[in-house]
C-alpha positions in Angstrom: 4.5 4.2 17.3 1.8 5.1 14.8 -1.8 4.8 16.1 -2.3 2.1 13.4 -0.3 -0.3 15.4 -2.6 0.2 18.5 -5.7 -0.3 16.3 -4.3 -3.6 15.2 -3.5 -4.6 18.8 -7.1 -3.6 19.8 -8.5 -5.9 17.0 -6.3 -8.9 18.2 -7.4 -8.5 21.9 -11.1 -7.9 21.2 -11.2 -10.3 18.2 -12.7 -14.0 18.0 -9.5 -15.5 19.4 -9.0 -12.7 22.1 -11.9 -12.0 24.4 -14.3 -12.5 21.4 -16.0 -9.1 21.9 -16.0 -8.4 18.1 -16.6 -10.9 15.4 -15.5 -10.6 11.7 -18.3 -10.0 9.2 -18.9 -8.7 5.7 -19.8 -5.2 7.0 -16.5 -4.7 8.7 -14.6 -5.9 5.7 -16.5 -3.6 3.4 -15.8 -0.6 5.6 -12.1 -1.5 5.8 -12.0 -1.7 1.9 -13.7 1.8 1.7 -11.0 3.1 4.0 -8.2 2.0 1.6 -10.1 3.6 -1.3 -10.6 6.8 0.7 -6.8 6.9 1.5 -6.0 6.5 -2.2 -8.5 9.2 -3.0 -6.9 11.7 -0.6 -3.3 10.7 -1.8 -4.5 11.7 -5.3 -5.9 15.0 -4.1 -2.7 15.9 -2.2 -0.5 14.7 -5.1 1.9 17.2 -6.9 1.9 16.0 -10.4 5.3 17.5 -11.3 7.1 15.5 -8.5 4.8 12.5 -9.2 5.6 12.4 -12.9 9.3 12.8 -12.2 9.4 9.7 -9.9 6.8 7.6 -11.8 9.2 5.9 -14.4 11.6 4.9 -11.4 8.5 3.7 -9.4 7.3 1.6 -12.2 10.7 0.1 -12.8 11.2 -0.7 -9.0 7.9 -2.2 -8.8 8.2 -4.4 -11.9 11.7 -5.8 -10.8 10.3 -6.4 -7.2 7.2 -8.2 -8.6 9.5 -10.4 -10.7 12.3 -11.1 -8.1 10.2 -11.8 -4.9 7.7 -14.3 -6.5 10.6 -16.1 -8.2 12.6 -16.3 -5.1 9.6 -17.7 -3.1 8.6 -20.2 -5.8 12.2 -21.5 -5.9 12.2 -21.9 -2.1 8.8 -23.5 -2.2 9.9 -25.9 -4.9 13.0 -26.9 -2.8 11.1 -27.4 0.5 7.7 -29.1 -0.7 7.1 -28.5 -4.3 4.1 -26.1 -4.2 5.4 -23.7 -7.0 2.1 -22.0 -7.7 1.6 -21.4 -4.1 4.9 -19.9 -3.9 4.3 -17.6 -6.8 1.1 -16.3 -5.2 2.7 -15.7 -1.8 5.5 -14.0 -3.7 2.9 -11.7 -5.3 1.4 -10.9 -1.9 4.8 -10.1 -0.5 5.7 -7.8 -3.4 3.0 -5.3 -2.5 3.7 -2.7 0.2 1.0 -1.3 2.5 -0.2 2.1 1.5 -2.1 2.6 4.6 0.8 1.8 7.0 3.6 3.5 4.9 1.5 6.8 4.7 1.2 6.6 8.5 4.9 6.2 8.9 5.6 9.1 6.4 3.2 11.5 8.0 4.4 10.6 11.7 8.0 11.3 10.6 7.1 14.4 8.7 8.5 13.1 5.4 5.6 13.7 3.0 7.2 16.6 1.3 10.8 15.1 1.2 12.3 13.4 -1.7 12.2 10.0 0.2 8.5 10.6 1.1 7.5 11.5 -2.5 9.4 8.6 -4.1 7.9 6.1 -1.5 4.3 7.5 -2.4 5.1 7.1 -6.2 6.2 3.5 -5.7 3.2 2.8 -3.4 0.9 4.1 -6.3 2.8 2.0 -8.9 2.4 -1.1 -6.6 -1.4 -0.4 -6.3 -1.5 -0.4 -10.1 0.5 -3.7 -10.1 -2.4 -5.3 -8.1 -4.4 -5.5 -11.3 -2.2 -7.8 -13.3 -1.2 -9.7 -10.2 -4.8 -10.6 -9.5 -5.5 -11.5 -13.1 -2.3 -13.9 -13.2 -3.3 -15.3 -9.8 -6.9 -16.2 -11.2 -5.3 -17.5 -14.4 -2.9 -19.8 -12.6 -5.8 -21.8 -11.3 -6.8 -22.7 -14.9 -5.0 -22.9 -18.2 -2.4 -20.4 -19.1 -3.8 -19.8 -22.6 -2.6 -17.1 -25.0 -6.1 -15.5 -24.8 -6.0 -15.3 -21.0 -2.5 -13.7 -21.0 -3.6 -11.2 -23.7 -6.6 -10.1 -21.5 -3.9 -9.4 -18.6 -1.9 -7.3 -21.0 -5.0 -5.5 -22.3 -6.1 -4.5 -18.8 -2.6 -3.5 -17.7 -2.2 -1.3 -20.9 -5.7 0.3 -20.1 -4.7 1.1 -16.6 -1.5 2.8 -17.6 -3.3 4.6 -20.5 -5.8 6.1 -18.2 -3.0 7.2 -15.7 -1.0 8.8 -18.4 -4.0 10.6 -19.9 -4.9 12.0 -16.5 -1.5 13.2 -15.8 -1.1 14.9 -19.2 -4.5 16.6 -19.2 -4.3 17.7 -15.6 -0.7 19.0 -16.0 -1.9 21.3 -18.8 -5.2 22.4 -17.2 -3.6 23.2 -13.9 -6.9 24.0 -12.3 -10.6 23.9 -13.3 -14.1 24.4 -11.9 -15.4 21.0 -10.8 -19.0 20.5 -11.9 -21.6 21.3 -9.2 -18.8 22.5 -6.9 -20.9 25.7 -5.8 -23.7 23.5 -4.9 -21.6 21.0 -3.0 -19.9 23.9 -1.0 -23.2 25.5 0.1 -23.7 22.8 2.8 -20.9 20.9 4.6 -23.0 17.7 5.1 -24.1 17.7 1.4 -20.5 18.5 0.3 -19.1 15.7 2.4 -21.6 13.2 0.9 -20.7 14.7 -2.7 -17.1 14.2 -2.1 -17.5 10.5 -0.9 -19.8 10.0 -3.9 -17.0 11.1 -6.2 -14.5 8.8 -4.6 -16.6 5.6 -4.7 -18.1 6.5 -8.1 -14.7 6.6 -9.6 -13.7 3.5 -7.9 -16.8 1.7 -9.1 -16.2 2.8 -12.6 -12.7 1.4 -12.6 -13.9 -1.9 -11.1 -16.5 -2.1 -13.9 -13.7 -1.7 -16.5 -12.1 -4.7 -14.9 -9.4 -2.7 -13.2 -8.6 -2.1 -9.6 -11.1 0.2 -7.7 -8.0 1.6 -6.0 -6.9 3.1 -9.4 -10.2 4.7 -9.9 -10.2 6.3 -6.4 -6.7 7.6 -7.0 -7.6 9.1 -10.4 -10.8 10.7 -8.9 -8.5 12.2 -6.3 -6.2 13.6 -8.9 -9.1 15.2 -10.7 -10.6 16.8 -7.6 -7.1 17.9 -6.5 -6.7 20.0 -9.6 -10.0 21.6 -9.2 -11.7 24.5 -7.3 -13.0 21.8 -4.9 -9.7 20.7 -3.7 -9.2 22.6 -0.4 -12.7 22.0 0.9 -12.8 18.4 -0.3 -9.7 17.6 1.8 -11.3 19.2 4.9 -14.5 17.1 4.3 -12.9 13.8 3.4 -10.2 13.5 6.0 -12.3 12.8 9.1 -14.3 10.1 7.3 -11.0 8.6 6.0 -9.7 8.5 9.5 -12.7 6.6 10.8 -12.7 4.1 7.9 -8.9 3.5 8.4 -9.4 2.7 11.9 -12.0 0.0 10.9 -9.4 -1.2 8.4 -6.6 -1.6 11.0 -9.1 -3.0 13.5 -10.2 -5.6 10.8 -6.5 -6.6 10.3 -6.3 -7.4 14.1 -9.4 -9.4 13.9 -7.9 -11.6 11.2 -5.0 -12.6 13.5 -5.6 -16.1 15.1 -3.9 -15.9 18.5 -3.9 -19.7 18.9 -2.3 -20.2 15.4 0.2 -17.4 16.2 1.2 -19.2 19.5 1.6 -22.6 17.8 3.6 -21.2 14.9 5.4 -18.3 16.6 8.9 -19.3 15.5 7.9 -20.0 11.9 6.1 -16.7 11.6 8.8 -14.7 13.4 11.5 -16.1 11.0 9.3 -15.4 8.0 8.8 -11.7 9.2 12.5 -11.2 9.6 13.3 -12.6 6.1 10.3 -10.6 4.4 10.6 -7.4 6.2 14.4 -7.2 6.1 14.6 -8.8 2.6 12.1 -6.2 1.1 13.9 -3.3 2.7 17.4 -4.6 1.4 16.0 -5.3 -2.0 14.3 -1.8 -2.3 17.4 -0.2 -1.1 19.6 -1.8 -3.6 17.2 -1.1 -6.5 16.9 2.6 -5.6 20.6 2.9 -5.0 21.3 1.3 -8.4 18.8 3.8 -9.9 21.1 6.7 -8.6 19.2 7.7 -5.6 21.1 9.3 -2.6 21.7 7.1 0.5 19.4 8.8 2.7 16.6 8.9 0.2 17.0 5.3 -0.8 17.3 4.1 2.9 14.2 6.1 4.2 12.1 5.1 1.1 12.9 1.5 1.5 12.1 1.6 5.2 8.6 3.0 4.3 8.1 0.2 1.8 8.8 -2.6 4.3 5.1 -3.4 5.4 3.3 -6.0 3.4 0.2 -4.4 1.7 -3.4 -4.5 2.4 -4.2 -5.7 -1.1 -2.2 -8.8 -0.3 -5.4 -10.1 1.6 -7.2 -9.8 -1.8 -4.5 -11.7 -3.7 -4.6 -14.4 -0.8 -8.3 -14.7 -1.3 -8.0 -15.0 -5.0 -5.2 -17.6 -4.6 -7.4 -19.7 -2.3 -10.4 -19.6 -4.6 -8.4 -20.4 -7.5 -6.8 -23.4 -5.6 -3.3 -22.2 -6.2 -2.9 -21.5 -2.6 -3.5 -24.3 0.0 -5.7 -23.7 3.2 -2.6 -24.1 5.3 -0.6 -21.7 3.1 -3.4 -19.2 3.1 -3.6 -19.2 6.9 0.2 -18.7 7.3 0.1 -15.9 4.7 -2.8 -14.1 6.4 -0.9 -14.4 9.8 2.3 -13.2 8.3 0.7 -10.1 6.5 -1.2 -9.1 9.5 1.9 -9.3 11.7 3.9 -7.5 9.1 1.5 -4.5 9.3 2.0 -4.6 13.1 5.7 -4.9 13.4 6.8 -2.7 10.4 6.4 0.5 12.5 8.5 -1.0 15.1 11.2 -2.0 12.6 11.0 1.5 11.1 11.7 3.0 14.4 14.6 0.7 15.3 16.3 1.3 11.9 15.7 5.0 12.3 17.4 4.9 15.8 20.2 2.8 14.6 20.9 5.1 11.7 21.0 8.1 14.0 23.4 6.3 16.4 25.6 5.3 13.4 25.6 8.9 12.0 26.6 10.3 15.4 29.2 7.7 16.0 30.7 8.5 12.5 30.6 12.2 13.3 28.2 12.9 10.4 25.4 14.3 12.6 25.3 16.9 15.3 22.5 18.7 17.3 22.4 21.3 14.6 22.9 18.9 11.7 20.5 15.8 12.1 20.2 13.4 9.3 18.0 15.3 6.8 15.3 12.7 6.2 14.7 12.1 9.8 14.8 15.5 11.1 11.3 16.5 12.0 10.1 19.4 9.8 13.4 19.7 8.1 13.5 21.6 4.9 15.1 19.8 1.9 
């Protein structure tokens, strides 16, 4: 099991509805958000642009189709049950986004970062983080009038986000490597360098936010820039310990959000929703990747990595509640479902991996010397 699952359980036990040792507050939520930004910053630094550029069109296509199919399905179900179509659309947006934090934990723990499945999953995760921008804008717009001007604003910000990403990829691919400004000064002292690297991450995120885009996009682009500079190796060494602490706070905060009393009362509803959401997302992503021509092992592994519902879904849920497109009851159910998805997805991943190995062995397609490629620890592709 990834350590992330343990952190969530700690939050559940020590949280307000557990033994009440830790209470949720703004400082914990802020640190949790900074942890997600640091994660995307490091993903950008470690990104191989050649592989990312190759998978990006497929990742954008899969993300677009997913963000259309899931909200439509949930809205139709909501209409058939109780008629809250707008709430169904917002919940569909939340379910369309996968968790970068949990998925990266699963990718690293299974040693899949440098395999085709791992690289494809990372590209889709980045594309989904980009999709948060239009999904948030649409969620806020649903609470008011869907005017042409409002929709034009959504399209403009989305175009700007893709333009920035394309520009960074094009320029950095040509430059290969460059001397980062003030890199010699930053590398003289480890403490100063660590603060400098954190400053680059959060400044890039803040600039993106000021443009009306997702701070996550800015953090990722800042990581791309540092990753193609002379600062890359030392920046990774400096940033990773801080990222580990902030991500621990993030997973702890997820556990704090889980209302154990509500969980017990609605256990069967939440369990049924988790089965449908986790299994449905995995099947949908597998079908889309298979239709796109990906090999079975690559499509299967990547779809498993994408099964957990994303951390940015909490942001969409808050926006839906503020815009009155999501009822308080629907918001509470959605929060419980997202939090539990982050907890059970690693278990689902391990179960699916074990079942796959048994099936391969039963069919005579895997031996001790020939394990399934994407699940063989440290395997070379």
